[in-house]
C-alpha positions as CSV (number, residue, x, y, z in Angstrom):
1,X,89.3,119.6,74.7
2,X,88.9,123.2,75.9
3,X,86.1,125.2,77.4
4,X,86.2,129.0,77.1
5,X,85.9,130.9,80.4
6,X,82.3,131.8,81.1
7,X,81.3,135.3,79.9
8,X,80.8,138.1,82.4
9,X,77.0,137.8,82.0
10,X,77.0,134.1,82.8
11,X,75.2,133.1,86.0
12,X,77.4,132.9,89.1
13,X,75.4,130.2,90.9
14,X,76.3,127.3,88.7
15,X,77.0,124.1,90.8
16,X,80.8,123.4,90.8
17,X,80.8,121.2,93.8
18,X,79.2,118.0,95.2
19,X,78.0,118.5,98.7
20,X,79.0,122.1,98.9
21,X,82.8,121.5,98.9
22,X,85.1,123.2,96.4
23,X,85.9,120.9,93.5
24,X,89.5,122.1,93.3
25,X,91.9,123.3,96.0
26,X,95.1,125.3,95.7
27,X,94.7,126.4,92.1
28,X,92.4,127.5,89.3
29,X,90.0,125.0,87.7
30,X,91.4,123.5,84.4
31,X,90.2,125.0,81.2
32,X,92.0,122.4,78.9
33,X,93.0,118.8,79.1
34,X,96.6,119.7,78.2
35,X,99.4,121.8,79.7
36,X,103.1,122.3,79.3
37,X,103.7,119.9,82.2
38,X,101.5,117.2,80.7
39,X,103.1,117.5,77.3
40,X,106.5,117.0,79.0
41,X,105.1,114.0,80.9
42,X,103.7,112.6,77.8
43,X,106.9,113.0,75.9
44,X,108.9,111.2,78.7
45,X,106.3,108.4,78.6
46,X,106.7,107.9,74.8
47,X,110.5,108.0,74.9
48,X,110.4,105.6,77.8
49,X,108.2,103.2,75.9
50,X,110.6,103.3,72.9
51,X,113.6,102.6,75.2
52,X,111.7,99.8,76.9
53,X,110.9,98.2,73.5
54,X,114.6,98.3,72.5
55,X,115.8,96.8,75.8
56,X,113.0,94.3,76.1
57,X,113.2,92.9,72.6
58,X,116.8,93.4,71.5
59,X,119.3,94.1,74.4
60,X,118.3,91.8,77.2
61,X,119.3,88.1,76.8
62,X,116.8,85.2,77.0
63,X,116.1,83.9,80.5
64,X,117.8,80.7,81.7
65,X,114.4,79.2,82.6
66,X,111.8,81.2,80.7
67,X,113.7,81.6,77.5
68,X,112.4,84.2,75.1
69,X,109.0,84.3,76.9
70,X,110.5,86.6,79.6
71,X,110.2,89.5,77.1
72,X,106.4,89.3,77.6
73,X,106.9,89.9,81.3
74,X,108.6,93.2,80.6
75,X,105.2,94.5,79.7
76,X,103.1,92.1,81.8
77,X,104.5,93.2,85.2
78,X,104.4,96.9,84.5
79,X,100.8,96.9,83.3
80,X,99.5,94.9,86.2
81,X,101.5,97.1,88.6
82,X,100.1,100.3,87.1
83,X,96.6,98.8,87.3
84,X,97.1,98.1,91.0
85,X,98.3,101.6,91.6
86,X,95.3,103.0,89.7
87,X,92.8,100.9,91.8
88,X,94.5,102.0,95.0
89,X,94.2,105.7,93.8
90,X,90.5,104.9,93.2
91,X,90.2,103.6,96.8
92,X,91.9,106.6,98.2
93,X,89.8,109.0,96.2
94,X,86.7,107.1,97.3
95,X,87.6,107.5,101.0
96,X,88.4,111.2,100.5
97,X,85.0,111.7,98.7
98,X,83.1,110.1,101.6
99,X,85.0,112.3,104.0
100,X,85.0,115.6,102.1
101,X,82.1,115.1,99.7
102,X,84.2,116.9,97.1
103,X,83.6,116.4,93.3
104,X,87.4,116.6,92.9
105,X,87.9,113.3,94.6
106,X,84.9,111.6,93.0
107,X,86.3,112.5,89.5
108,X,89.8,111.4,90.5
109,X,88.5,108.0,91.7
110,X,86.4,107.5,88.6
111,X,89.2,108.6,86.2
112,X,91.8,106.3,87.9
113,X,89.4,103.3,87.8
114,X,88.9,103.7,84.0
115,X,92.7,103.8,83.4
116,X,93.2,100.8,85.8
117,X,90.7,98.7,83.9
118,X,92.5,99.6,80.6
119,X,95.9,98.5,82.1
120,X,94.3,95.4,83.6
121,X,92.8,94.4,80.3
122,X,96.3,94.8,78.7
123,X,97.6,92.6,81.6
124,X,95.1,89.9,80.8
125,X,95.9,90.1,77.1
126,X,99.6,89.8,77.4
127,X,99.2,87.2,80.1
128,X,97.1,85.1,77.7
129,X,99.9,85.3,75.1
130,X,102.4,84.1,77.7
131,X,100.1,81.3,78.8
132,X,99.6,80.1,75.2
133,X,103.4,79.8,74.7
134,X,104.1,78.3,78.1
135,X,101.0,76.2,78.9
136,X,99.8,75.6,75.4
137,X,96.4,77.3,76.1
138,X,95.4,80.9,76.4
139,X,93.6,80.4,79.7
140,X,93.5,78.1,82.7
141,X,91.2,78.5,85.7
142,X,94.1,78.4,88.2
143,X,94.1,80.5,91.4
144,X,95.8,83.6,90.1
145,X,93.7,83.8,86.9
146,X,90.5,83.2,88.8
147,X,91.1,86.0,91.3
148,X,92.3,88.2,88.5
149,X,88.9,87.7,86.7
150,X,87.0,88.5,89.9
151,X,89.0,91.7,90.3
152,X,88.5,92.7,86.7
153,X,84.8,92.1,86.8
154,X,84.5,94.1,90.1
155,X,86.0,97.2,88.5
156,X,83.9,96.8,85.4
157,X,80.9,96.8,87.8
158,X,82.3,100.0,89.4
159,X,82.3,101.7,86.0
160,X,78.8,100.3,85.2
161,X,77.4,101.8,88.4
162,X,78.7,105.2,87.4
163,X,76.6,105.0,84.3
164,X,73.4,104.2,86.1
165,X,70.9,107.2,86.0
166,X,70.9,108.7,89.5
167,X,71.6,111.9,91.3
168,X,75.2,113.0,91.3
169,X,75.6,112.5,95.1
170,X,73.9,109.1,95.1
171,X,76.0,107.8,92.2
172,X,79.2,109.1,93.7
173,X,78.5,107.6,97.2
174,X,77.6,104.2,95.8
175,X,80.7,104.2,93.6
176,X,82.9,105.2,96.5
177,X,81.7,102.3,98.6
178,X,82.4,99.9,95.7
179,X,85.8,101.5,95.1
180,X,86.8,100.9,98.7
181,X,85.5,97.3,98.9
182,X,87.0,96.3,95.5
183,X,90.6,97.2,96.5
184,X,90.5,94.4,99.1
185,X,90.9,91.9,96.3
186,X,94.3,93.2,95.2
187,X,96.4,91.5,97.9
188,X,94.3,88.4,97.4
189,X,95.1,88.4,93.7
190,X,98.8,89.2,94.3
191,X,99.3,86.5,96.9
192,X,97.3,83.8,95.1
193,X,100.5,82.2,93.8
194,X,101.8,81.9,97.4
195,X,98.5,80.9,99.1
196,X,97.3,78.3,96.5
197,X,99.2,76.0,94.2
198,X,98.8,77.0,90.6
199,X,100.5,77.2,87.2
200,X,101.2,80.9,87.3
201,X,104.8,82.2,87.2
202,X,106.1,82.9,90.6
203,X,107.3,86.3,91.7
204,X,110.6,87.5,90.1
205,X,110.8,91.1,91.4
206,X,108.4,91.8,94.3
207,X,108.5,90.1,97.6
208,X,112.2,89.2,97.6
209,X,115.2,91.2,98.9
210,X,117.4,89.6,96.2
211,X,115.3,89.2,93.1
212,X,116.2,86.4,90.7
213,X,116.4,88.8,87.8
214,X,119.8,90.5,87.4
215,X,121.7,92.7,85.0
216,X,119.9,94.1,82.0
217,X,116.9,91.9,82.8
218,X,116.4,93.6,86.2
219,X,117.1,97.0,84.7
220,X,114.5,96.5,82.0
221,X,111.9,95.2,84.5
222,X,112.3,98.4,86.6
223,X,112.4,100.5,83.5
224,X,109.0,99.1,82.5
225,X,107.6,99.8,85.9
226,X,108.8,103.4,85.8
227,X,107.6,104.1,82.3
228,X,104.1,102.7,82.9
229,X,103.7,104.6,86.1
230,X,104.6,107.8,84.2
231,X,102.1,106.8,81.6
232,X,99.5,106.3,84.2
233,X,100.1,109.7,85.7
234,X,99.8,111.3,82.3
235,X,96.6,109.5,81.5
236,X,95.1,110.3,84.9
237,X,95.7,114.0,84.6
238,X,94.1,114.1,81.1
239,X,91.2,111.9,82.0
240,X,90.5,113.9,85.2
241,X,90.6,117.2,83.3
242,X,88.3,115.8,80.6
243,X,85.8,114.6,83.2
244,X,85.9,118.0,84.9
245,X,85.4,119.9,81.7
246,X,82.6,117.6,80.7
247,X,80.8,118.3,84.0
248,X,81.2,122.0,83.5
249,X,79.9,121.8,80.0
250,X,76.8,119.8,81.1
251,X,76.2,122.4,83.9
252,X,76.3,125.3,81.4
253,X,74.0,123.4,79.1
254,X,71.5,122.7,81.9
255,X,71.6,126.3,83.1
256,X,71.0,127.6,79.5
257,X,68.1,125.2,79.2
258,X,66.6,126.4,82.5
259,X,67.1,130.0,81.5
260,X,65.3,129.4,78.2
261,X,62.4,127.7,79.8
262,X,62.0,130.5,82.3
263,X,62.0,133.0,79.5
264,X,59.3,131.0,77.7
265,X,57.2,130.9,80.9
266,X,57.6,134.7,81.3
267,X,56.4,135.2,77.8
268,X,53.4,132.9,78.3
269,X,52.2,134.9,81.4
270,X,52.9,138.3,79.9
271,X,49.6,140.2,79.0
């Protein structure tokens, strides 16, 4: 998606900020969702995914305890990790918005939340596949899955709030508060396996100095983390730029409508 630069006759007082702060700092506003840097980042992500598939499905051996089901974890762990990072970025963007009242941070928070929900949905899906093979059912209301559900519904609520008709400032403020409060559930979800007894697989990478995974298994696990973080960065840049351009397009449409209405009013009062 691209938006052509405004013509020289376009009004110069279009709102490009929330609360009077510049929407972007340190560079020009984006005019397209793509750039050379994002194309390189996207290519690296796609190549990384292909390499991850090869290692995850063909090169790494079955696990001594989990058997072939460990291959699902090569996607499960990266998707949930990327989702956590996305939700943390949403919280940081929310704090920055309440501090600076900048549209830039509001759009960063919202864009990151959307991507986080996508990755979290993938996490739940591949986790259900792992549960069906391991437990014999797709879902069990054990501690980790219960807290996961609460976290997922919280961010769905965040996205729903952003669709409620309201002023831009009110919507952004309420969303920011929710984005800050919601992130508190991440450590609860992550530590649910340690705090309460459940059926969920214990940690194999994080939380230990000497992880149980070794060799190609450990390499593939960290490869997956790297690839999905690259993918998250690529998607975040594109989603932010799309949101920014959408806002600019709406502002221009509104300004054109106001100008047309003023012209009609001038014609009506003309003798």
